[in-house]
C-alpha positions in Angstrom: -86.2 -33.1 132.8 -84.9 -30.2 134.8 -82.2 -30.7 137.3 -82.1 -29.2 140.9 -79.3 -26.8 139.9 -81.3 -25.6 137.0 -84.2 -24.8 139.2 -81.9 -22.9 141.6 -80.4 -20.8 138.7 -83.9 -20.2 137.6 -84.9 -18.8 141.1 -81.8 -16.8 141.3 -82.3 -15.2 137.9 -85.9 -14.2 139.0 -84.4 -12.4 142.1 -81.6 -10.8 140.4 -83.0 -7.4 139.5 -79.9 -5.4 138.7 -80.6 -2.2 141.0 -78.1 0.5 141.4 -75.8 0.4 144.4 -76.8 -3.3 145.3 -74.5 -6.1 145.6 -75.7 -9.6 144.8 -74.3 -13.0 145.6 -75.1 -16.7 146.1 -74.1 -18.4 149.3 -73.7 -22.2 149.5 -73.9 -23.4 153.3 -73.4 -26.9 154.4 -75.4 -27.6 157.8 -73.8 -30.4 159.5 -76.7 -31.0 162.0 -79.4 -31.5 159.2 -76.8 -32.9 156.7 -78.1 -30.6 154.0 -76.7 -27.9 151.5 -78.7 -24.7 151.7 -78.3 -22.2 148.9 -79.3 -18.5 149.5 -79.6 -15.5 147.2 -78.4 -12.4 149.0 -78.7 -8.7 147.9 -77.4 -5.8 149.9 -78.4 -2.2 149.0 -76.1 0.4 150.5 -77.5 1.8 153.6 -80.1 -1.0 154.0 -79.6 -4.6 155.6 -78.8 -7.5 153.6 -81.7 -9.4 152.4 -81.2 -13.3 152.1 -83.7 -15.6 150.4 -83.3 -19.5 150.3 -83.5 -20.6 146.7 -82.6 -24.1 147.4 -81.9 -27.1 149.6 -79.9 -30.2 148.6 -79.3 -33.4 150.5 -76.0 -34.0 152.3 -74.9 -36.2 149.6 -74.0 -33.1 147.5 -71.6 -31.9 150.2 -68.6 -33.5 148.3 -69.7 -31.7 145.2 -70.0 -28.2 146.5 -67.0 -26.8 144.3 -68.5 -28.2 141.2 -72.0 -26.7 142.2 -70.2 -23.4 143.0 -68.7 -23.3 139.5 -72.0 -24.3 137.9 -73.9 -21.5 139.6 -71.2 -18.9 138.7 -71.2 -19.8 135.0 -74.9 -19.8 134.9 -75.7 -16.7 136.8 -72.5 -14.5 136.6 -72.9 -13.8 140.3 -70.2 -14.2 142.9 -70.9 -17.7 144.9 -69.3 -18.1 148.3 -68.9 -21.5 150.0 -69.4 -21.8 153.8 -68.5 -25.3 154.8 
């Protein structure tokens, strides 16, 4: 059975294309109003606007586990992962 984190890693790996002069990162954002953890894949090519694609959404019960999720995503993707709480 594939976990939610595995699906997020799979989507991030599909979007990570390793283009020159491009910065890639994953952002974990807790939305207190909807009580959800949203996960975005962001890429910024120098001279162009940042592109942000939502690659996952977890229920609010994962809010306390955001640091563990961050570590799992960093190990699986080798990308910078930022928390916004």
